[in-house]
Structures are given as C-alpha cells and as structure tokens.
C-alpha positions as CSV (number, residue, x, y, z in Angstrom):
1,M,0.0,0.0,0.0
2,R,1.3,3.4,-1.0
3,R,1.9,6.0,1.8
4,D,0.7,9.0,-0.3
5,T,-2.6,8.4,-2.0
6,P,-3.2,11.3,-4.4
7,S,-6.2,13.3,-3.3
8,K,-6.5,15.6,-6.3
9,P,-5.1,15.7,-9.9
10,L,-1.4,16.4,-10.3
11,A,0.5,15.9,-13.5
12,I,4.2,15.4,-14.1
13,I,5.5,16.3,-17.6
14,V,9.0,15.1,-18.5
15,A,11.2,14.1,-21.5
16,V,13.3,11.0,-20.6
17,G,16.0,9.1,-22.4
18,R,16.3,5.4,-22.6
19,D,18.6,5.6,-19.5
20,N,16.0,7.8,-17.6
21,A,18.2,10.8,-18.3
22,I,16.4,14.1,-18.2
23,G,19.2,16.7,-18.1
24,R,22.9,17.6,-18.4
25,R,24.6,20.7,-17.3
26,N,21.3,22.3,-16.3
27,D,19.8,21.8,-19.7
28,L,17.5,19.3,-21.4
29,I,19.1,16.2,-22.9
30,R,17.6,17.1,-26.3
31,H,15.6,20.0,-27.7
32,L,12.7,18.4,-29.6
33,P,10.4,20.9,-31.2
34,G,7.4,18.6,-31.1
35,D,8.0,18.0,-27.4
36,L,8.2,21.7,-26.6
37,K,5.0,22.3,-28.6
38,R,3.3,19.5,-26.6
39,F,4.6,21.0,-23.3
40,R,3.2,24.4,-24.2
41,E,-0.2,23.0,-25.2
42,L,-0.6,20.9,-22.1
43,T,0.7,23.4,-19.5
44,T,-0.7,26.7,-20.8
45,G,-3.4,28.0,-18.6
46,H,-2.2,25.9,-15.7
47,T,0.2,26.2,-12.8
48,V,3.7,24.9,-13.4
49,I,5.8,23.9,-10.4
50,M,9.6,23.6,-10.6
51,G,12.7,23.6,-8.6
52,R,15.1,26.5,-8.5
53,R,17.6,25.0,-11.0
54,T,14.9,24.3,-13.5
55,W,13.7,27.8,-13.1
56,E,17.1,29.2,-13.7
57,S,17.6,27.0,-16.8
58,L,14.6,28.5,-18.6
59,P,15.7,30.7,-21.4
60,N,12.6,32.9,-21.0
61,R,11.2,33.4,-17.5
62,P,8.5,33.2,-16.4
63,L,6.8,30.7,-18.7
64,P,4.0,32.8,-20.4
65,G,0.3,31.9,-19.9
66,R,1.1,29.9,-16.8
67,R,1.3,30.5,-13.1
68,N,5.0,29.8,-12.2
69,I,5.8,28.5,-8.8
70,V,9.5,27.9,-7.9
71,V,10.4,25.6,-5.0
72,S,13.4,26.8,-3.0
73,R,14.3,26.3,0.6
74,N,16.2,29.6,0.4
75,R,13.6,32.0,1.8
76,S,15.5,35.0,0.4
77,Y,15.5,33.6,-3.1
78,I,13.6,35.8,-5.6
79,A,12.2,34.3,-8.7
80,E,11.2,37.4,-10.6
81,G,7.9,36.8,-12.3
82,A,7.1,33.7,-10.3
83,E,6.0,32.8,-6.8
84,R,8.3,31.0,-4.4
85,A,7.4,28.0,-2.2
86,D,9.4,26.4,0.6
87,S,8.4,22.9,-0.4
88,L,6.5,20.9,-3.0
89,R,3.6,20.5,-0.5
90,E,3.5,24.3,-0.1
91,A,3.5,24.8,-3.9
92,L,0.6,22.3,-4.2
93,T,-1.3,24.2,-1.6
94,M,-0.7,27.4,-3.5
95,A,-1.9,25.7,-6.7
96,S,-5.0,24.2,-5.1
97,S,-7.4,26.1,-7.3
98,D,-5.8,24.7,-10.5
99,P,-7.7,21.6,-11.6
100,M,-4.4,20.1,-13.0
101,P,-1.1,21.6,-11.9
102,Y,2.0,20.4,-13.6
103,V,5.4,19.5,-12.1
104,I,8.0,20.3,-14.7
105,G,11.3,19.4,-12.9
106,G,13.9,18.9,-11.9
107,G,15.0,15.5,-10.6
108,I,14.5,16.2,-6.9
109,I,11.1,17.7,-7.4
110,Y,10.1,14.8,-9.6
111,K,11.1,12.3,-7.0
112,E,8.9,14.1,-4.4
113,A,6.0,14.4,-6.8
114,I,5.8,10.9,-8.2
115,P,3.9,9.5,-5.1
116,L,1.4,12.3,-5.4
117,A,1.0,12.4,-9.1
118,T,-2.2,11.1,-10.9
119,H,-1.0,11.7,-14.5
120,L,2.4,11.4,-16.3
121,F,3.0,13.0,-19.6
122,L,6.2,11.5,-20.9
123,T,8.3,12.1,-24.0
124,T,10.4,9.0,-24.3
125,L,13.6,9.3,-26.4
126,D,15.2,6.1,-27.7
127,A,18.7,7.3,-27.0
128,D,21.3,7.1,-24.2
129,T,22.9,10.3,-22.8
130,P,26.3,9.2,-21.4
131,D,27.0,12.7,-20.1
132,A,23.6,13.2,-18.3
133,D,23.8,14.3,-14.7
134,T,20.1,14.4,-13.8
135,F,17.7,11.4,-14.0
136,F,14.0,10.7,-13.6
137,P,13.3,8.3,-10.8
138,P,12.3,4.7,-11.7
139,L,8.5,4.1,-11.8
140,D,6.6,1.2,-10.5
141,M,4.7,0.4,-13.6
142,N,2.2,-1.7,-11.6
143,E,0.9,1.7,-10.4
144,W,0.4,3.2,-13.8
145,E,-1.8,2.5,-16.8
146,E,-0.8,3.6,-20.3
147,T,-3.6,5.6,-21.8
148,F,-1.9,7.0,-24.9
149,R,1.2,6.2,-27.0
150,S,2.0,8.1,-30.2
151,E,3.6,6.8,-33.3
152,A,7.4,7.1,-33.2
153,M,8.8,10.3,-34.6
154,Q,12.4,11.2,-35.3
155,N,14.5,14.2,-34.3
156,K,17.1,15.7,-36.6
157,E,19.7,13.2,-35.4
158,G,17.4,10.3,-36.4
159,E,16.7,9.3,-32.8
160,E,13.2,8.1,-32.3
161,F,10.9,9.6,-29.7
162,R,7.2,9.3,-28.8
163,F,4.6,10.7,-26.4
164,V,3.3,8.4,-23.7
165,N,0.5,9.3,-21.2
166,L,0.1,7.3,-18.0
167,T,-2.7,7.5,-15.4
168,R,-2.4,6.2,-11.9
169,R,-4.3,2.9,-11.4
C-alpha cells in the first residue's frame, strides 16, 4: 500500500532518455520541437511547479500563460515573475485552485511528486545520454496504466521519440 494516496489531480511532464536521463549541465538532454509544442499545449493555462535550478535553466522566464511556482528552501530567493514556495507541499497548496497543476522538474522535485501524481505525460527518447547528470526516478509500472502512445517520430539526429501518457491505477 502506498503511503501517499493522491487526493487531487497532479500531472508530471518530462522528457526522458532510454537511461532515464532528463538533463545535463542544467539543460534538457535534447531539444525536440514537437516535445516543446506539446509541453506548451498541455501546460498553458495551468500552474507549473519547478525547482530553482529548473527555473534558472529556462531561457525565457516566467513561462507565459502559466502561473509559475518555484520551490526553493532559500527564503531570500527571488524568482522574478514567479512565486516561491518552501516545499512541494506548499507549492501544491498554493496551486490548489488549479484543476491540474504540472510539475516540470527537476530531478529532486520529480522524486517528491511521483507518489502524489495522478498523471504522467512522458516524451520517451530512444537514446542514451552518457554525459547526463540528472535522472528521472524509476517508476513502479504496476501503479500506472498507459492511456496513450503516439507513433514514433524522429529528431534531426534520427533518434526516435514518442509521447506516452500514463494515469495512476
């Protein structure tokens, strides 16, 4: 039995490599135009919750058309254009009026959010990233049901990727 039973919808959106890599040197493992478009379509109009390093990695801050909440334990940290929360739990309380807030990274926040999440929106890249330094935690697939899987697409390097949606069982 899981300790944290999700009480309201919470989505995680992430692009992962075959090795569960999600980042390197505070950047995405790949920039996939289709993935960025999907990210924008899914998250626009919603609250996005992220850690400080993810916030600082964004080329344009805040993300437009979304309420941006940055989780940082540093109470003096100022995320201009966003709100700051001390913890994921506080961020979720702040986002309680949103019918589906999205956790958008990074690795530490994802690890905390997985037990609370009801939906996962994955972009799976069929490639290894040997120089990755940030990884998505392993999932217990017995807890998740696949509700959508796109046809495979290719990036400009010829690597295959697809979109996969999971819902908690």
